[in-house]
N, C-alpha and C positions, 0 to 999 in steps of 0.2 A: 316786887312783882306786879305791880299796879301799873309801872312804867310803862312797860308791853302791851299792856291792854288796849288801846288803842288803836296799835299798830297789829293785831289779829289780825283780822278781816281781811287784810290785804296780804298777809304772810300765810294765812290758810288757803289763799288763791295760790300765790306758788308753792306751796307744799302739796297742794290738790294735783296741780299742773306736775311738777316732778314723780309724783308718783304715777299718772300716767303714763307717762312718756316711759317709767324706769321699767313697770311692769308689762308695756307693750313689746313684742315678740320683736328682736333685734338678735344683731351677733352676740350681745352678750348673755342675754336670757336665752337664748337656743344653745352656747357655749356650757354653761351651766347645768340646764335643763341636760342633755347631752352625755357631759360628763357624769352626771350625779345617777343616771341610768345606766351605763354602762361602766362605772368604773367603782362607783359608789361613793356613801356618803362625806367620807373624809376627802376622797378629789373633790366632788361638788361643792365642799363646805370651801376648801383652800382656794378654788377656782373663783369661788364668790368675793371671797375676801378679796381679792386679787383686784378684781371688778370694782367691788367699792372702793377700795385705797385709791386705782385711778379717777374713780369719780371726784374724791375726796381734792386730789392732786388740781384737776380742772379747776375745782370750787374755787380752791386756795387762790390759784393764779388770777381767776376772773376778778374775786375779791380784790387783789392787789392792784387790777389795773391793766390786766393783760389786751383788752380792746384796744389802748392806746399802743402797746407793743406790736399787735397784728399789722395796726396803721403802719408802723414805723418798718417791721419787718416782714410785708406779706408774701416774699420768698418762702421764708420759713415754713409758712404754714401751707404751700406747693407740696414743698420736701414732706411733709408728715400727712398731706393726703397720699402722695404715692406711696409713700411706705406702709400706711393702712389699707389702701386697694391692696397692695402687693400682699400684706399679712391675710388680708380674706382670703383671697384667694388659693394660699397656700393653707388655711385652714379647710378650703372647699376641695383639695386637692387630698386631703388625708380621709376626709369624709368619704370621698367618693372611693376610694382605693378600702376601705375600710366596709363600704355597702357591697363592692365586688369581690371581696373574699366567700370563699365556703362556708359553709357550717364548722366543718372540722379547719379551717384556717385560722375563722376566728375564735375557737375555742384555743387552740393551741398558741397563739397570740395574747388570747387573755393569760393563757399559764405563765407567763412573761411576765419579769416584774413590771407594776406598773411605773407612772411615774412616780418623783416622791412629791409630797405637798406643797415645798419648796417650788418646786418646776410648775406645776398647777397653780400655784400663785404668780409666778411670775407669768404664765401664760392668760390669765386672767388680766393681771396687771397692762399685758401688752396688748390687748384687747381693745383696752379702754384707753390708752394711751397714744396710739394710734390711729384714733377716730377722731380727726380734725372739727366732724360736727358735734362732738362732745363740749368743744371751746362755746362754740355757738349758742348749743342748748342752754349751756349755763346764762349766757350772756340775755337770753330771752326768759330765764328764768328770775334773773336778779332783776329785771327791768320790771317782771310782771309782779314779782315778789316782795320788794324792797318800795316800801313808803315815800314818796316826796318826803325831804325834810326832815328824813329816819337820821336819828343818831348812829355812831358806827358802830357801837354793838349790834343793834338791829340785825345787822349782815353776818355776824357771829350768829347769834338764835336761829337765824332764817337758814344758815348750812348747816348748825347742829340739827334742825330738823328733820333737813332733808336726807342728813347721811343715818338718821334715825330708821328714815322710812326708807332707806336705800338697804339698809342691814338686816329689815325684817321682810323685805320685795327677796333679796338675793338668796339670804340665808333659808327662807321659805319655801323657794324653789329648789333650791338643794336637797333638802330634809324632805320634801314631797314627791320629787321623783326619783328618789332612793331608797324609797321602800318597796319592801321584797314585790308585793304582786305589780307595781308598776314595771320593777325588773324582768319579772316575768313575762307582763305584757311586751316588754320593749324585744325582749328575746324572738319573739312571736313575730314580730314585724320591724325586726332589725332591718333589712335590707330597703324596704322602702323609708323607714324613718332618717335614715342614715344619705339615703339620695335627696330625700329632700332637705335635709341640713347642708348636703355639699351646692344641692342648687342655689340656695337660700345665700349662702356664704358667695357662690361665685358671681348672685345679682348683685348683693350688697359690694364685694368689693369693685365690680364692674361698673356699677351707678358712681362708687365714691373716687374712681379713677379719672369718670367721664361727665364729672359734676363740677358746676361752677362754686367754686367757694370765694 
């Protein structure tokens, strides 16, 4: 345990940056919030675990030297950027369609079988894996949180700490926004909330498609 003490100050900086980035509003957080409010705790938790898995995948790829692969296969990032942007636009379209439904149509749709936890998990995984900016976020985090000359096992400690923070954050959002009072408030403002989510997803998708990466 004492072996890690000299590296803790810089690791803490990286963990803080990860927590701020994770808890900030973005496609993944808004998807967790929207799913938890509209479809309940089980759906929100499944989607949150999918997002966390996607984050873990990018973390492991970054730790395995992904930056070198990006330099060698830059075209793959462009393909991923296009896929991610189109996926966000698809989420925006679904949110807009839901916002435009009448109360009766919305109630009838809610009576239909919801997405299975497996499909919610895959949806969360897809949101994160099709976001190429997550790659560069992990590159920034590892350069910020990894002390110079640290032994290889320090990277495992850093990633484990990030995953613990991510789990607490994503699960926390899912649990908070699946509470009954929050769901009732959502029903009163459903069209406004889903319209805002549609606008956010559309903006995020457009920015991703047009951004230079």
